[in-house]
VEXDREN-2710 file (C-alpha; in Angstrom, 1 decimal):
% VEXDREN-2710
k/r/px/py/pz
1/UNK/0.0/0.0/0.0
2/UNK/1.5/3.3/-1.0
3/UNK/2.2/5.8/1.7
4/UNK/1.9/3.4/4.6
5/UNK/4.5/3.3/7.4
6/UNK/6.1/-0.1/6.8
7/UNK/7.6/-0.3/10.2
8/UNK/4.2/-0.2/11.8
9/UNK/2.3/-1.8/8.9
10/UNK/2.3/-5.6/8.5
11/UNK/0.3/-8.7/8.6
12/UNK/0.4/-11.5/11.2
13/UNK/-0.9/-15.0/10.4
14/UNK/-2.0/-17.5/13.0
15/UNK/-4.8/-18.7/15.2
16/UNK/-6.4/-15.4/16.4
17/UNK/-8.8/-14.6/19.3
18/UNK/-10.3/-11.5/20.7
19/UNK/-13.4/-10.5/22.6
20/UNK/-16.7/-9.6/21.0
21/UNK/-18.7/-8.9/24.2
22/UNK/-18.0/-9.7/27.9
23/UNK/-19.6/-13.1/27.3
24/UNK/-18.5/-14.0/23.7
25/UNK/-15.1/-14.6/22.0
26/UNK/-14.3/-14.3/18.4
27/UNK/-12.1/-17.1/17.1
28/UNK/-10.3/-17.2/13.7
29/UNK/-8.3/-20.3/12.7
30/UNK/-5.4/-19.8/10.4
31/UNK/-6.3/-16.2/9.6
32/UNK/-4.7/-12.9/8.8
33/UNK/-4.4/-10.0/11.3
34/UNK/-3.7/-6.6/9.6
35/UNK/-1.9/-3.7/11.2
36/UNK/-1.7/-0.4/9.3
37/UNK/0.3/2.5/10.8
38/UNK/-0.2/1.1/14.3
39/UNK/-3.9/0.5/14.0
40/UNK/-5.8/-2.7/13.5
41/UNK/-7.7/-3.1/10.2
42/UNK/-9.3/-6.4/11.0
43/UNK/-9.0/-10.1/10.9
44/UNK/-9.5/-12.0/7.5
45/UNK/-9.7/-15.6/6.5
46/UNK/-8.3/-14.6/3.1
47/UNK/-5.9/-11.6/2.9
48/UNK/-7.5/-8.8/0.9
49/UNK/-5.6/-7.7/-2.2
50/UNK/-5.0/-4.2/-0.8
51/UNK/-2.9/-5.6/2.0
52/UNK/-0.9/-8.2/0.1
53/UNK/2.1/-5.9/-0.4
54/UNK/2.6/-5.6/3.4
55/UNK/5.2/-7.7/5.2
56/UNK/3.8/-11.0/6.4
57/UNK/4.8/-12.9/9.5
58/UNK/3.4/-16.4/9.5
59/UNK/3.3/-17.7/13.1
60/UNK/1.8/-21.1/12.1
61/UNK/-0.3/-22.6/14.8
62/UNK/0.7/-20.1/17.4
63/UNK/-2.1/-18.2/19.2
64/UNK/-2.4/-14.4/18.7
65/UNK/-4.4/-12.4/21.2
66/UNK/-4.6/-8.7/22.1
67/UNK/-2.1/-7.5/24.6
68/UNK/-3.1/-7.8/28.3
69/UNK/-4.0/-4.7/30.4
70/UNK/-2.9/-4.3/34.0
71/UNK/-5.1/-1.6/35.5
72/UNK/-3.4/-1.3/38.8
73/UNK/0.1/-2.2/40.2
74/UNK/2.8/-0.6/42.4
75/UNK/6.2/-0.5/40.8
76/UNK/8.2/0.0/44.0
77/UNK/6.6/-3.0/45.6
78/UNK/7.8/-5.4/42.9
79/UNK/10.9/-5.9/45.0
80/UNK/9.0/-7.7/47.8
81/UNK/6.4/-9.6/45.8
82/UNK/5.4/-12.9/47.4
83/UNK/6.2/-11.7/50.9
84/UNK/3.8/-10.7/53.7
85/UNK/0.6/-12.4/52.6
86/UNK/0.0/-13.4/56.2
87/UNK/-1.3/-9.9/57.0
88/UNK/-4.3/-7.8/56.3
89/UNK/-4.0/-4.6/54.3
90/UNK/-3.3/-1.9/57.0
91/UNK/-0.8/-4.0/58.9
92/UNK/0.8/-5.1/55.6
93/UNK/1.3/-1.5/54.5
94/UNK/3.0/-0.5/57.8
95/UNK/5.2/-3.6/58.0
96/UNK/6.3/-4.1/54.4
97/UNK/5.1/-1.4/51.9
98/UNK/6.0/1.8/53.6
99/UNK/9.6/0.7/54.7
100/UNK/10.2/-0.4/51.1
101/UNK/8.9/2.7/49.5
102/UNK/11.1/4.8/51.8
103/UNK/14.1/3.4/49.9
104/UNK/13.1/5.3/46.7
105/UNK/14.5/8.5/48.1
106/UNK/17.8/6.9/47.1
107/UNK/18.0/7.2/43.4
108/UNK/20.7/4.5/43.2
109/UNK/18.3/2.0/44.8
110/UNK/15.4/3.3/42.6
111/UNK/17.6/2.8/39.5
112/UNK/18.3/-0.8/40.4
113/UNK/14.8/-1.7/41.5
114/UNK/13.0/0.0/38.6
115/UNK/15.4/-1.5/36.0
116/UNK/14.4/-5.0/37.3
117/UNK/10.7/-4.1/37.3
118/UNK/10.6/-2.6/33.9
119/UNK/12.4/-5.5/32.2
120/UNK/10.1/-8.0/33.8
121/UNK/7.1/-6.0/32.7
122/UNK/8.5/-5.7/29.2
123/UNK/8.9/-9.5/29.0
124/UNK/5.5/-10.2/30.5
125/UNK/2.0/-10.5/28.8
126/UNK/1.3/-6.9/29.8
127/UNK/1.3/-4.3/27.0
128/UNK/-0.3/-1.4/28.9
129/UNK/-0.4/-0.7/32.6
130/UNK/-1.6/1.9/35.2
131/UNK/1.2/2.3/37.8
132/UNK/1.8/3.7/41.2
133/UNK/5.2/5.2/41.9
134/UNK/6.1/6.6/45.3
135/UNK/6.0/10.1/46.8
136/UNK/9.5/10.8/45.4
137/UNK/9.4/13.0/42.4
138/UNK/12.8/12.2/41.0
139/UNK/12.3/8.4/41.4
140/UNK/8.9/8.7/39.7
141/UNK/10.5/10.5/36.8
142/UNK/13.2/7.8/36.6
143/UNK/10.5/5.2/36.4
144/UNK/8.8/7.0/33.6
145/UNK/12.1/7.3/31.7
146/UNK/12.6/3.5/31.9
147/UNK/9.0/2.7/30.9
148/UNK/9.2/5.0/27.9
149/UNK/12.3/3.2/26.7
150/UNK/10.6/-0.2/27.2
151/UNK/8.1/0.5/24.4
152/UNK/5.2/-0.2/26.7
153/UNK/2.2/2.2/27.0
154/UNK/1.7/3.2/30.7
155/UNK/0.2/5.8/33.0
156/UNK/2.4/6.5/36.0
157/UNK/1.6/8.4/39.2
158/UNK/3.6/10.3/41.8
159/UNK/1.9/9.2/45.0
160/UNK/0.5/11.8/47.4
161/UNK/0.3/11.4/51.2
162/UNK/0.1/14.1/53.8
163/UNK/-1.3/12.2/56.8
164/UNK/-1.5/8.7/58.4
165/UNK/1.8/7.5/57.1
166/UNK/5.3/7.2/58.7
167/UNK/7.1/10.4/59.1
168/UNK/9.6/9.4/56.3
169/UNK/6.7/9.1/53.8
170/UNK/4.5/12.0/55.0
171/UNK/4.6/15.1/52.9
172/UNK/3.3/18.5/54.0
173/UNK/0.2/19.4/52.0
174/UNK/2.2/22.3/50.4
175/UNK/5.2/20.1/49.4
176/UNK/2.9/17.4/48.0
177/UNK/1.1/19.9/45.8
178/UNK/4.3/21.7/44.7
179/UNK/6.2/18.5/44.0
180/UNK/3.2/17.2/42.0
181/UNK/3.1/20.4/39.9
182/UNK/6.9/20.3/39.4
183/UNK/6.6/16.6/38.3
184/UNK/3.9/17.5/35.8
185/UNK/5.9/20.4/34.4
186/UNK/8.8/18.0/33.8
187/UNK/6.8/15.1/32.4
188/UNK/3.9/16.5/30.4
189/UNK/4.8/16.4/26.8
190/UNK/8.1/14.6/27.4
191/UNK/7.0/11.1/26.4
192/UNK/5.1/9.4/23.6
193/UNK/3.9/6.3/25.5
194/UNK/4.2/7.3/29.2
195/UNK/1.6/9.6/30.7
196/UNK/1.1/11.0/34.2
197/UNK/-1.9/10.2/36.3
198/UNK/-3.0/11.9/39.5
199/UNK/-2.5/9.5/42.5
200/UNK/-3.8/10.1/46.0
201/UNK/-2.8/6.9/47.7
202/UNK/-6.2/6.6/49.3
203/UNK/-8.5/8.7/51.4
204/UNK/-6.9/7.9/54.7
205/UNK/-3.5/9.2/53.6
206/UNK/-4.7/12.5/52.2
207/UNK/-6.2/15.5/54.0
208/UNK/-9.2/17.4/52.6
209/UNK/-6.9/20.2/51.6
210/UNK/-4.6/17.9/49.6
211/UNK/-7.6/16.1/48.0
212/UNK/-9.0/19.5/47.0
213/UNK/-5.8/20.5/45.4
214/UNK/-5.4/17.2/43.5
215/UNK/-8.9/17.5/42.2
216/UNK/-8.1/21.0/40.9
217/UNK/-4.8/19.8/39.3
218/UNK/-6.6/16.9/37.6
219/UNK/-9.2/19.1/36.0
220/UNK/-6.7/21.8/35.1
221/UNK/-4.5/19.4/33.2
222/UNK/-7.2/17.0/32.1
223/UNK/-5.4/14.2/33.8
224/UNK/-6.9/10.8/34.9
225/UNK/-7.0/9.7/38.5
226/UNK/-6.1/6.4/40.2
227/UNK/-6.5/5.3/43.7
228/UNK/-8.0/2.6/46.0
229/UNK/-11.6/2.0/47.0
230/UNK/-13.5/-0.3/49.4
231/UNK/-10.7/-2.9/49.5
232/UNK/-10.8/-3.9/53.2
233/UNK/-13.5/-3.7/55.8
234/UNK/-11.2/-2.0/58.4
235/UNK/-10.2/0.5/55.7
236/UNK/-13.8/1.3/54.8
237/UNK/-14.6/1.8/58.5
238/UNK/-11.6/4.1/58.8
239/UNK/-12.7/6.2/55.9
240/UNK/-16.1/6.6/57.5
241/UNK/-14.4/8.0/60.6
242/UNK/-12.2/10.4/58.7
243/UNK/-14.9/11.7/56.3
244/UNK/-18.2/11.3/58.2
245/UNK/-20.0/13.7/55.8
246/UNK/-19.4/11.3/52.9
247/UNK/-22.3/8.8/52.2
248/UNK/-19.8/6.2/51.0
249/UNK/-16.0/5.8/50.5
250/UNK/-16.6/6.7/46.8
251/UNK/-18.4/9.9/47.8
252/UNK/-15.3/10.9/49.7
253/UNK/-13.5/11.0/46.3
254/UNK/-16.5/12.6/44.6
255/UNK/-16.5/15.4/47.1
256/UNK/-13.1/16.5/45.7
257/UNK/-13.8/15.9/42.0
258/UNK/-11.6/12.8/42.0
259/UNK/-14.2/10.2/41.0
260/UNK/-14.6/10.3/37.2
261/UNK/-17.0/13.2/36.9
262/UNK/-14.8/15.3/34.7
263/UNK/-11.7/13.1/33.9
264/UNK/-11.3/9.3/33.6
265/UNK/-10.8/7.5/36.9
266/UNK/-9.7/4.0/37.9
267/UNK/-10.3/2.6/41.4
268/UNK/-8.6/-0.6/42.5
269/UNK/-10.5/-3.4/44.3
270/UNK/-14.2/-2.4/45.1
271/UNK/-14.6/-5.5/47.1
272/UNK/-17.1/-4.0/49.6
273/UNK/-18.8/-1.3/47.5
274/UNK/-22.4/-0.6/48.7
275/UNK/-25.2/0.1/46.3
276/UNK/-24.9/3.9/46.5
277/UNK/-21.2/3.8/45.7
278/UNK/-21.8/1.5/42.7
279/UNK/-24.5/3.8/41.4
280/UNK/-22.2/6.8/41.6
281/UNK/-19.4/4.8/39.9
282/UNK/-21.7/3.8/37.0
283/UNK/-23.0/7.3/36.7
284/UNK/-19.4/8.7/36.5
285/UNK/-18.0/5.9/34.4
286/UNK/-15.4/5.0/37.0
287/UNK/-13.3/1.9/36.1
288/UNK/-12.9/-1.0/38.5
289/UNK/-9.5/-2.6/38.6
290/UNK/-10.2/-6.1/39.9
291/UNK/-7.3/-7.6/41.8
292/UNK/-8.2/-11.2/42.7
293/UNK/-4.7/-12.3/43.8
294/UNK/-4.2/-9.4/46.1
295/UNK/-7.7/-9.6/47.5
296/UNK/-7.0/-13.2/48.5
297/UNK/-3.4/-12.7/49.8
298/UNK/-4.4/-9.8/52.0
299/UNK/-7.7/-11.4/53.2
300/UNK/-9.7/-8.5/51.7
301/UNK/-12.6/-10.6/50.3
302/UNK/-14.0/-11.6/46.9
303/UNK/-15.4/-8.8/44.7
304/UNK/-18.6/-9.7/42.9
305/UNK/-17.1/-8.9/39.5
306/UNK/-19.7/-10.8/37.4
307/UNK/-22.4/-8.7/39.0
308/UNK/-20.5/-5.6/38.0
309/UNK/-20.2/-6.9/34.5
310/UNK/-24.0/-7.6/34.4
311/UNK/-24.6/-4.0/35.7
312/UNK/-22.7/-2.6/32.8
313/UNK/-19.9/-1.3/34.9
314/UNK/-16.4/-0.6/33.5
315/UNK/-14.2/-3.4/34.7
316/UNK/-10.7/-4.6/34.0
317/UNK/-8.1/-6.9/35.7
318/UNK/-5.0/-5.9/37.8
319/UNK/-2.1/-7.7/39.3
320/UNK/-1.8/-5.2/42.2
321/UNK/1.8/-6.1/42.8
322/UNK/2.9/-6.6/45.6
323/UNK/-0.5/-7.3/47.2
324/UNK/-0.6/-9.7/44.2
325/UNK/2.4/-11.9/44.0
326/UNK/2.9/-11.9/40.2
327/UNK/2.7/-9.5/37.2
328/UNK/1.6/-12.4/34.9
329/UNK/-1.8/-11.2/33.7
330/UNK/-2.6/-14.6/32.3
331/UNK/-2.4/-15.9/35.8
332/UNK/-4.7/-13.0/36.9
333/UNK/-7.3/-14.3/34.5
334/UNK/-7.1/-17.7/36.2
335/UNK/-7.2/-16.1/39.7
336/UNK/-10.4/-14.1/38.8
337/UNK/-12.1/-17.3/37.7
338/UNK/-11.1/-19.2/40.8
339/UNK/-12.2/-16.4/43.1
340/UNK/-15.6/-16.1/41.4
341/UNK/-16.1/-19.9/41.8
342/UNK/-15.6/-19.6/45.6
343/UNK/-17.9/-16.6/45.8
344/UNK/-20.6/-18.4/43.9
345/UNK/-20.3/-21.5/46.0
346/UNK/-19.8/-19.9/49.4
347/UNK/-21.3/-16.4/49.3
348/UNK/-24.0/-15.8/46.7
349/UNK/-25.1/-18.5/44.3
350/UNK/-27.3/-15.9/42.5
351/UNK/-24.2/-14.4/40.9
352/UNK/-22.7/-16.9/38.5
353/UNK/-18.9/-17.6/38.4
354/UNK/-16.8/-16.0/35.7
355/UNK/-16.2/-17.9/32.5
356/UNK/-13.0/-18.0/30.5
357/UNK/-14.7/-15.6/28.0
358/UNK/-15.5/-13.1/30.9
359/UNK/-11.9/-13.2/32.2
360/UNK/-10.4/-12.8/28.7
361/UNK/-12.6/-9.7/28.2
362/UNK/-11.6/-8.2/31.5
363/UNK/-7.9/-8.6/30.7
364/UNK/-8.2/-7.2/27.2
365/UNK/-11.1/-5.1/26.0
366/UNK/-12.5/-4.3/29.4
367/UNK/-9.3/-2.8/30.9
368/UNK/-8.2/-1.6/27.5
369/UNK/-11.1/0.9/27.3
370/UNK/-9.3/3.0/30.0
371/UNK/-6.6/3.7/27.3
372/UNK/-9.2/4.3/24.5
373/UNK/-9.8/1.9/21.6
374/UNK/-7.5/-0.8/23.0
375/UNK/-7.8/-4.5/23.7
376/UNK/-9.4/-5.8/20.5
377/UNK/-8.6/-6.6/16.9
378/UNK/-11.6/-4.7/15.6
379/UNK/-10.9/-2.1/12.9
380/UNK/-9.6/1.2/14.3
381/UNK/-8.2/-0.3/17.6
382/UNK/-4.6/0.4/18.5
383/UNK/-2.6/-2.6/17.6
384/UNK/-1.4/-4.5/20.7
385/UNK/-0.8/-8.2/20.3
386/UNK/0.8/-11.2/21.9
387/UNK/2.0/-14.3/19.9
388/UNK/1.9/-17.3/22.3
389/UNK/3.6/-20.5/21.5
390/UNK/1.9/-23.2/23.6
391/UNK/3.7/-26.1/21.9
392/UNK/5.9/-26.8/24.9
393/UNK/2.8/-27.2/27.2
394/UNK/2.9/-31.0/26.7
395/UNK/-0.2/-33.1/26.3
396/UNK/-0.9/-36.4/24.5
397/UNK/-4.3/-35.0/23.5
398/UNK/-5.2/-33.3/20.2
399/UNK/-6.6/-30.0/21.5
400/UNK/-9.1/-27.8/19.8
401/UNK/-8.4/-24.0/19.5
402/UNK/-10.8/-23.2/22.4
403/UNK/-9.2/-25.8/24.6
404/UNK/-5.7/-24.4/23.9
405/UNK/-6.9/-21.0/24.8
406/UNK/-8.6/-22.1/27.9
407/UNK/-5.5/-23.6/29.5
408/UNK/-3.3/-20.5/28.9
409/UNK/-4.3/-18.7/32.1
410/UNK/-3.4/-21.7/34.2
411/UNK/-0.2/-22.9/32.3
412/UNK/1.4/-20.1/30.3
413/UNK/3.8/-17.3/31.3
414/UNK/6.4/-15.1/29.8
415/UNK/8.4/-18.1/28.5
416/UNK/5.6/-18.9/26.1
417/UNK/5.4/-15.4/24.5
418/UNK/7.0/-15.6/21.1
419/UNK/6.4/-12.0/20.1
420/UNK/4.9/-8.9/21.6
421/UNK/3.6/-5.8/19.8
422/UNK/2.5/-2.5/21.3
423/UNK/0.8/0.1/19.1
424/UNK/2.2/-1.6/16.0
425/UNK/5.8/-1.7/17.3
426/UNK/7.4/-5.2/17.9
427/UNK/9.1/-5.2/21.3
428/UNK/10.6/-8.7/20.8
END
């Protein structure tokens, strides 16, 4: 095709899958997936003549799926993933999280830690992620530099905390606001793939004055917001004490214009969200970052995610490292299905368990919507794709395409990813 960018224009051939709806997959055996200038043009059983001049990569029987979206994780916590799951949230924060995040005032430590984190994320099934940094402006900028170089598409936040944290992580309200503004002046417009996101850690760590200022900054710069919501029963009760005028935890964010009314917003967990909170979230289009591994590890509970899907809520999946022990988003699909089975059996049999199709949707198109037209191979979607070689997952059986797909969340990891594309760029 004349005039196309051949670097970001090509055709992949293989066994292709993407979501149609939250309940339905679209499967294409031995088909062609067209990328033109970083955007998907569709999947075809026979390659149209207009695309036959594009470079073709034939991946044979390999499986090609959209890149997976991690809607919530903490980059500085990657260093202690898999440690401390014998505690609930608030004790875990004080014992493990805050002492670790303190170390990021030392840029030499941040350099080492974020290099490891970024390389692991680059090699993983994640193509886009929404990420917490720490309160440290320089370390957060360093993290953004590394993520930009990785080729991934991310949103990264400098964390804000001016109360209820150790002295070494408690900013003054004035310094938190000024450092956030300085960080934005240094990062806005600097990157192509890495964008800032406003990040109050959660209501207990931010005074009304800080929340007011962050809401104003978010609207001023048209920046999205990320935080935590209704994760743990003790946390929910604490928020009620701190903000008694708020009807729910979510209303405590809404009060300061940090809940999706004017700019996009993603809230992690929503395990214990009451009806009034859910109604406000749906009205404002707030995204839910479902973190099943973290919710299990920290004894937070089991979110009724299938109910949220049925309600038409915006929902995606998240690793929530290091509350979650792994950044493998294929595994998070499996964890979401497992957790929903337990909830259906032990808590509420009226809400059916998640199916593979549901979990696949959450990890791709559901979470991808936070980034725009992302997470599908429909025409016009940004081209993110994983090529997965499952041939080394041994079995004596002759598996169908749906069966090969269904076992990936339980058996596949970064070792099975043969190729990875983000916005039309091949990372490996």
